[in-house]
N, C-alpha and C positions, 0 to 999 in steps of 0.2 A: 778336384772337388776341394772347396773349402769346408773347414771343419764348422759343424752345424752347431746353432746355438739353442738353447731351451727358449729363449724368449727375446723380444725387440723391443728396441726403444723408439719411441712413438710419442708424436705431440697430441696431448689430451685435451687441451683447450687453449684459446688466446683471448687474451682481453685488451681492447683497443680502447686507448682514451684521448678525447680531446682531436680527434681527426674527423673533419667534416662533420657528418650527422651523426656519427659514432661517438657520441659524447662519452659513454661508460657502458661499453659494448661488450659481452661475454660471447664467444662462440665455441659450442663444442666440436671436435673434429672425430669423425669417425675412425675406426681403425683402419679401414682401407678407402672408401670413396666417400666424400662430404660434398652433397650439391646446394649451393646458395639459390634460396627461391624466394619471390615475395614480389609484391605490387611494383610497379614503377615509382622510381625516386624514393625507394624504401633504404637504399644502401648497399645493397650486393656489391655495384661497380667499386662503391667507396671502401667496403671492405678487401675486395681483390687488390686495390691501389696501394691501400695501405700495407699489406703483405708484400707487395713488389716493390716499395719505397723502403721499407724496412730492413728486409731480407736480402734486397737485389741492389736497390739504387738509393743509397740514403742521400745522395747530393740533387736527388730530384725534389725533395720538399720544397714546398713555397708557402708564402703567408697564406694564400687561399685555402690551404688544406687544413689550417686550424679551424675547430670548430667556430663558426660566425659569432655565436655569442658571447667569446672569449675576447673579442675586438675591444669592446667598451672597457673592459678592465685592463687591457693591454693599454689602449690610449689614455686611463686614469693614471697608470704608471708614467708615461710621460709627462704629465700634467703637474704630476707629483715632482718629478725631477725639475721642471720648469721654476716650479715654486718654492724648490730648495726644500721641501718638506720631507719627512721622514717616510719611506716608502710603505703602503699599506698593502701593495701587491706582490707576489713572489712571480715572477715571469717564468720561471721553471716550471711550475704547476698549472701553467695554461697552454703549455706545448705539448705537442703529441707524444705517445708512448705506446709500447707494444708489450704486453707481458707474455711469453712464450712459455706454456708448463709441459714439460715432459713427464712421460712416465717410463721409468727407467728401472729394470731389474737390478738387483745388486751382482749379478754375474756379468753386466756389463759397465761396470764401474770404470774399467779403463779408458772407455770413451768418453766420461764425463767428469772426470778427475779433476780437470782445469776450472769447472763451474761450480764444485760442491761448496756449500754453505759452511758446511763444518765438517769436520772429522768423524763427527757420529752420526753420519747419514747412513741408514742401512736398506737402501733402496726405497722405490716409490717415486714420489714427485719431487722435480726439482724445477725451478723457476729462474728465467733471467728476464729481466726488464732492459728493453731498448728503449733509450730515451734521449729526445732531443734537449740540449740545455745550452745556455749563453755560454761561451767561451770565458770571456772577460767583461764582467758587468761594468767595472770602471770604463775600461774602453768604451764599450758601447755607450755608457752614460756620455761621456766627453765628446763622442763624436756625433751622437745625436742632438745633443745640446748647442754645439757649435753649427751644424747646419739647420737647427730650430730657430737660432738666435740671427743667423743671417737671412732666413725666410721671413722671419716676423719684421726685419728691420727695415726690409726690402721697400723701397718708394721711389715715386719719379715727381718731378716738378710740372705739372699742369700749364696750360697756355695763361692761366690766369695767376699763377703762381701758388697753386694750392698744391698741398702734398697729397700724392695718390697712392696707396698702397697697391701692392703686386703680389698675388698669390703665386708662390714658389713653392716648390718641394723642399723640405716635408711637411705638412699640414698636421700631423699627427705621428706617433711612433709607429702605429700601423703602416701610415705611409712609407715612412722611412724603412721600415723592415722590408717592406714589398721589394725594395731594390737592393738592401744589405742583408738580406736573410742568410746566406749561406755564408757570408763572411764574418758573421757574428755567432753562429750556430755550430753546433756538433752533435753527432750520435755517439750516447755513451751506453755502455751497458753494464748492469749491476746484478748482481745473484739476488734471489728473493727468498723468502723464509717458508719452507714447506708447511710449517706448523701454524702460519700464518694465513693459511688460505681461506677465504670466505666465499662461498658460491653465491649467487645472485639471490635477491629477495624475491618477494612476490610480484613486484613491478619489472622483473626481470633486468635491471639494470645491474652492472657489473660494480662490484665494490673492492677496486684494486687497493692491496696493502701500501701502507705509509712507509716510505724506506725510511729510518733513522739517519739523524744527520752523521753519524759515524760509518754509514754505510760506504765501501770502498769499491771503485770502478774496476772491472776486469781491465787488466793492460794488454790484452789481444781479444781480436774476434771470438766471440764463445762460441760461434757456430762453424766455423771454418772446416775443420775435421770431423764434424758430426752429423751436419745435414748437407745433402747435395740438393739444391734448390734450382728447377727449371721452370720455364712458363712459355704457355701458348697465349698471347696477348689477342683482343679482339682487334681486329683490323676495321677501321670506320674509315670511310671515304670522305666523310666531313671532317671540319676542324674537331679534334679531341683535346678537351681541356686535359686530360690525364697524360697527353703526350707531350713530348720535348724531343723534337729532330736534332737539336744541338747536341744534347746529351747522346743521344743514340749515335752522332756521328763520332764524337769522341770515344765512343766504347764504354759510356758510363753504364750501360746495362750489359747484363751477362748471358740475355734471353737471345734467341734468333727469330728474325722476322720470319712471317710466313709466307714460304714460297709455294705456289699451286703448282707448279711445274714438278712433276716427279725426277726429270733429268736435274733441274736443280739440286733435289732434295739429294740424289744420287752422288754429285760432283762434293757437295758437303759432307757427306758421309764418306766417300772416299777419301777426301783430303784428312778427315779427322782419325779414320780407320785403317785405311787400306794403301794408302801412299807409300811404295817402297823404298823413294828417296829418303824418306824421313827414318833416320836410324834404322838401316836395312838389315834385315835379319838374313841368315842363310838361305831361306826359302824365298826371299826378293830378289837374289842375285840373278837367278835365272832369269826373272822378269825385265830388271835392269839390262842384263846384257843383251836381251832381245830387243829393246826400246834403244838402245845404243847402235845395235847392227842395223836397225831401220832405219835410224838417224844418217850413219854412213853412206848407206846404200843410197838414199834420198838426196844427200847431198852431191854424191858422185854423178845421179842423172841429172839434177837441176844444173850442177855445173858444165854438164856437156852441152845440155839444151841451151844455156845462156852463152855458151864460151863467143858465138858471133858477136854478139850484142856487147859484150865485154870488152873484146879487141876494139870496138869501135869509140866506147867510151873512154880507153886510155888513151887514144891519141887527140882527146882535146886539150887537155892541161888546163890548169885555174890557177891564177896568182898565188902562189905560197903552195902550190900542191902539182908536182910533175908528175906525170906517168901513173896516176892512181892505179893500184891492184886491186882488184874486187874479188872477194871471196865468198859463198853461201855457207852458212852455218845452221842447220835447222834445229829446232828444239820441240820435241814430240812429248807431248804428255799425255797418259792413259784417258785424261777427262776431255780433250779435245773430240774426242767422238761423241760426247754427250752435249756439246754447245748448239746442236742443231733442232730444229723442231721434229724430226724424226729419229731422233736418237733412241727413245723409247717408244717403243708401237704395242699395240695390243692385236693380238688374232681374233679375226672376227669371224671365219670361216675356214674350211678345208674341203675344197671340192674334191680332192683325189681321194680323200679317206683316209690316206696313209702317211700324213704329214709332209709329203715331197712339195706339194702344192699350195702353201698356207696364203689366204689373203690377210694382209695387215695394213692397220691406219696409224697414224702418227698421235700420240698421247693429247694432242690439241683436239682431236675429234670425237674423244669422249665425252660424255656428259660432264657438266661444271661441277654438279654435285659428287660425282665420284671421283674427279680429279683432287678433289678439295679433300674427299676422305682420306683418298691413298697419301697425299701430301702430310696430313694430319698425323696419320698413322707412322709414316716415315720419321716424323718429328719425334714421335713418342718413342720408336726404336732407337732413333738417335742417342734420347734423352739416357735409355736405358743402358745402352751399350756404352756410352761415356762413363756412366756411373760405375758400371761393373768392368771396367777399363778391357772392353774387347779390342784386341789386336793392337793398333800403334797409340790408341790412349791410355795404354799400359806403360807408354816410355815418355817421361817427359825431362827434356834437355840432357837426353842421353841416360837418362838413369831409371832403373825398373821400378814402377811405383804402382805395379799391378796389385798390390798386398795392401795399398792405402785406400780403402774403400769406406765411405762415410757409412754408418750403420741406419742411417734415414735419408730416403730419397720422397722430396717433398716436389709435387708436379703441379702447377697452377694452369687450369684452362679456364678462360674467359670467354664465355659466349660463344660455345662452338656452333651455334646456328647462324652465327655471322657468316660461316663459311659452309655449312651443310644444310639441304633442303631437308623436309621433314622426314622422310623415311629413312636418310641416311643417319640423321641425328640419334635416331633409337638405335642404328648399328654402332653407331661410335660410342654411346654411352655403355651399351652391353659389352663392348670389347676393349675398351680403355685400359681398365685396370689389369685385366688379364694378360695385355700386349706389354704393359710395363713391369708384368711378373715373368715374361717369356723367356726364362735363362736358366741355365742348369743349377745356377746356386741359388734361385729365386723359389719361382713358382708356388708351391703350398708349403715350403720349406719354412723355419724360422731363422733363416741365415740373416735377412735384413728386412727393413720394413720399408714399403712403398705406401705413400699416402697422397691420393688424388684427390684436388680441390677443384670443383667445376661451379662456375656462375652460370646462372642461365635465366632468360625470359619465356623459355620455351615448353609448353605443356607437354611435348612429345619426349622431350628428355626426362622431366620429371615423372612421366607414366611408365618409362621404361625403367627407371631405378627404383631401388627399394624405399619405400617411404621411411623406413627408419633411419636413412641416410640425410633425409631433408633436413636444413636448417632455413627456417622462416623468418625472413627480416620485416619485422612488424614495426609501421611506423606509428610512433606515438606523438600525441601532442605535447605541446611545452610543459614541463612540469612547473612553471614558475612565471609570473609575468615579466615581458623583457627579454624571456629567453626565446630559443627556439626549438622546435619540434625534434625529436631525437627518436633513435633506432635501439630496437633489444630485438634478440635473434632467439627464436624459439627453437628448441631440441624437439623435431617430433618423432623422434624415436620413443620418446614418453608416450606419443599418444598411439603410434602404432607397435611398440615395441613388445607389449604381452599379449597372450593369446586368448583372451577372453572373446565370448561371443560379438560383444557389442563392436569392438575393436575389428575383430574379423571381418564383419559385415560391413563397414565402413570403408576398409581397406580393399575387399573384394568389389564394392560398388564403384568406387572411383577408378580401378583397375578396370572394370567393365564401361565405364562412360568417358572421362577426360578430366583433367587434372588443372582446368584453369581455374579453379578457386585458389591454387597457390599464386596468382598473379593478378589477381582481380582485387578493385578498389570496394566491391561489395558484393554479398550472396544473396539470391533471392530462392528460398526453398518453394515450389509448389507441390499440390496433392497429386495431380495427373495430367493425362495427355493434352487436354483440351487447355487447361493453364498456359501447359509448356508452351503451344503452339499461340495463343493469343495475347498471354503478358509480355511476349517482346514486341506485338502488334501495337497493343496501348502504348509502350514506352515509345514507340518509334513515333505515333502520331498524334501523343496526347501529353508526352514528358520530353519535348526536346534536349532540354539541358541534362536530363539524365540517360538520354540517347548516347550522348558524347562520351559516357562514362566508361569504364571497363568493368563489366558488371557479368557475374557467372549465375547461370541459371540453374538450379538443380531440381529435378523431379523425383519427390520423394514421396510415399503415401505416409499418413498423418500418423500411422503407428510407427514409421521408423524415423522421422525427422529429429526426434530428441536423440537417437544414438550419433548425432553428429555434435553432439553439446560440447565434448571435450575437446574436439577439433576446432570449433567454432571459439571458443575461448582461448585457445591456443595462436589462432589467427588474428583474434581481435578486431576485425572489420564489420564494418555496417552491414546488419543483417535482418533481412525481410522475409517472414514467414507467412506465406499464404495458405491458410488452412481452412477446414471446413468444420463447421458447429458441431457436427456429427451428435445430434440428439438420440438419447435414447430414455426409453420408459421402463419402470419397473412392472416385471410381471410375475405373479407368485405362480409357482410350480408345485402340484402335491403328487409324490410319487405314490407307487404300489402299498407303501408302508404308512401311508398317511402324513409322512414328514411333509412340512412346506418350506421350498426354497426360493429366493428369489433371483430372477435372471433379467438382465438390462438387454431389452429388443429395441432395434432401431427404428425412429419412428420422425413424423413430420414435426420440426420444433414449434412449440407454442409456450405461452406465458401462462405461470400460474399452475402448470402441471407436474412440480417437482421433477422434471427432467433432469439429467445428467449429460454431459458431453463424455463422449468416448476417444476424444481427440488425446493422445497423451501429452503432446506439447503443453495444452492449455491447464492440464492438471498438474504437470510436473515439471516444466520449464517456466512459463509464464503465460497468462498472471497467476498460475497456481490457484486456479479456482474450477471447481467441476459443476455447478448448479447452471443450468441453462438462465434461469432469472437473474442471476448475478453475472454473468457475461455479458447478454445483450444490454444491460442498463451501463456498462462499463463506461467511463469517460474516455475521449481521445488521447488525454495524458495517461490513462493507465496502461494503454495498448502499448507504451513505450518501456522500454528498460534499461538504465545505463549500465547494469550488472556492476555496480559498484565502481562505476566511472571508468571501467577498464574498456568498453566499448559500446554502442548501442544497438539496441535491438527492439524490433516492432512486430508483434503476432497481430495480423489481421483474419478475422472471420466473418461470417455474415451476421448482419445487423438487421433490426426491422426496418422495413421499406414500406412507404404510402401504398396502400391500394390503388387499383386500376382504375375503379369507378368512383369510389369512394377516400377521398384521401385522408379523412379522419380514422379509417381501417388501416391498421398496418398488419402485413405479414412478414414471415421470417423465413427468407429460403434456406435451403438445407445444403445445397451444394451451389458451386459454382455456375454450372449451367442453368438452373432455375433463377438464379439471382441476375445472370446476364439475360435472360429471356423476360423476365417480369419488368427490367429495366430497360428495355429497348425491343419492347411490344412492335412499335410501328417499323421498326428496323428489321425485326427479324421475320416480319410479313415477307420481306424481299430476299430472303436467303433461299438459295435453291440449290440443288444437287443431290444429295443423298436421300436415302429413305428416311433416315432420321430427321432431317431438315424437313421432308414433306409433313411428317407426322406433326413435327413441332408447330410446321406453319397452321397445320388444320386445327389444332388446339387452341391459338393464338386468334385464328380468326373467329371463332366461337364468341368471342367476346365474354368469356367467363372472368370472374372475379374472385377476389378472395379466396376462402378455402376451397371452393371448387376448380381455380386455374391451379391453386397449390397442388391439389389431389392429383389432378390430371399430370402435371408435369412430375411430381414424385413417382407415379407409377410407371409412366413411359421411360423416365431416366434411369430406373433401375436395370433395364436392359438395353438401352439406347447405344448407339454408335458414337460416343461423344466425341473423339477425335474427327469422325467425318463430319459431325456438325460443324465443329472450329474450323475445319479446313473449309467448310462452305463459306464460312462468316470471313475469312480473308478475300473472297471473289467480290465480295460486294464493290459497286462501282465507286462510291466516295467510302473509302476505309476510315474517315473521321466520323462517320455517322455511327459507328458502332461505337458505344460509350462504354469504358469500365464499369463493373457494379460500384457502387459508393463504398463499399468496405475496401476492396483493392486499389480503387484511387485514392482513398485516404492515405492507405499504406503506402503507394507510390508517391505521393506526394511528400510523406515524411523521409523515404528513402532518398528521393532527389536531394531533399534538403541536409541529409547526414552524409550522403556520399561526397556531396561538393565541399560540405564542412571539411570532412576528412583531407579530402585531397588539397584542398586551399590551405590547412593548417600545415601539411606535409610540405608546401612549397613556400610558405611565409618566409620572407627573408632568405629565403635559398635557393641561388643562383644554380646553374648548369654545373658548377663546380661541386656543389655542397651536396646536390640531391641527385645525380645520375645513379640509377641501377637500383 
């Protein structure tokens, strides 16, 4: 066992600049597992790709990886060169960079001495900037101007002698760099000043420090002996803009391709860790001797079997080759037995009960999800054993390197759901980190640090993870005109981290239901089961554009919705709250001592009665009013809130509707159900099924009006089976005849526009290269 340490080297956070949508993005890393979540096109895949390129494959960066808003400025530099003017643009400031901030105890100084910014460092934060820069500005300028001049002057003579311009490459500096990117750029590493660290402001954007002009670059890779980096990339069957097969074939990547078959994984593991022919030790000699003895025995048997055939061949002769002598020499490898479909088998039954007659099937006969899980687990085991120098991994070019272990192991897993079905996703995320630590020198010890980074679109993965490990990629609209939308990352450990009752409730509620809201374009909160059943019905049949969006609907009682405010503020996506007016009236109570107190009792809402709402959202979140008279006269615009421009919110609740027999009289529904009934009287008469539907039909057919109808419905709905009535409504022959109550229709119309606008802004001028994930 190696000597234990008191603390570990770990990555505290990274900041990505000028990379696709990640214009200036701060991402906190958990001490163990970090899960990237967020809606589609929010930047999760871009973040994983940035880590891959900067830390594993720097030669894979392409022009399209630069934030697209910077292209105009790059082209401006080209125009300034062509005009022979003084450049106003610094190209290096427009190129991608990655700041890696480590938390390093002073006891680990031996691992980071080569990246210390000053001899006064006494433990704590250490930063390294990996930045793409132009190798030689003069050379770039000369080559660009030469190519641009040739392209600009290119022309041909037309049939009538006219001069016709020809459009040739390059048309601009970005067009030039698209072909000549790698020839003129290089990745350079600089030390950062720990005293100058600035955390993101209120808008969540990172504020990377500005390097002084005197900053000196490292003359060696800063993380080579500090961080061991491995990756399982998502495998996509369609064209992947983030992939580059040419680089993979040249070995530019240090990752291993995903192999589903366990026999393939076993062969790879054998080659890296167990092959006795690679720097054999004493315990390998016996195995090598057995293999050589088998080869000699097999050679003798084959030579005897082919002797007659060889004698005939020797008599043939051939110009320049007389009496050829043929010999057989076999080469046996231990992995030859793993190259067929039945090399790995699963035992499925044992009819004998004593293990003498087991029934087995080849590995291909197991479920695809199980095969993929086994394959991914084996890859993680291989990563761990490579890092810990298990068996042959401890020998490099004949030298013992078993003691040369990086103090930090960073493992990137992109979209495990691409390989695994729902149930297996949950198993994987629960076991992955523990598997990476399953070694005598790891486990719960402080020997070395393992940090697992997972990006996902799967609510199953998010559900099984500790919510404090979630990092939410939040789409933000363009900060200025002419720029593109960008992304910030919210550390949800701040939302779920402490143990107060409100946050505990939110966490447990999400664990008890689902985690779709971490991937949704918008959130709808509803009061009860009837709304939970019928609001999706209304969306499907009356709001087709909204039906195309990824919307999550949470059923939360009005007294609990406001508990989600901190989470909604962090997610920053369009939010619709459909609540009840919940009118109450003051009732004076006199106790036995003659003291008078006031209590608020639930009642049917009416104007001019000094009633107040019991709905916490209306009183404490928006519109922050409690008088019924104020709430029912609110204008449509006052139902909206832009929350200081951060995200859009709309609160819908019952408003006055025209009376049944006299449209000059207005009634105020108290709940979703009576609002639905009052505004769909003729349709409700056709609803059949449950006892509740029958009672409602009986009330409606009485042709009651105004207060009488309200009172009847108010009393019935106190004890009615509301969910049963809602389910009966779904069975109407023509689903479109059931109209949403006006207050819900207004809310859904607003929500449709808000969600569509958010999605459109996130995709504005952002193609698949810039917006995936």
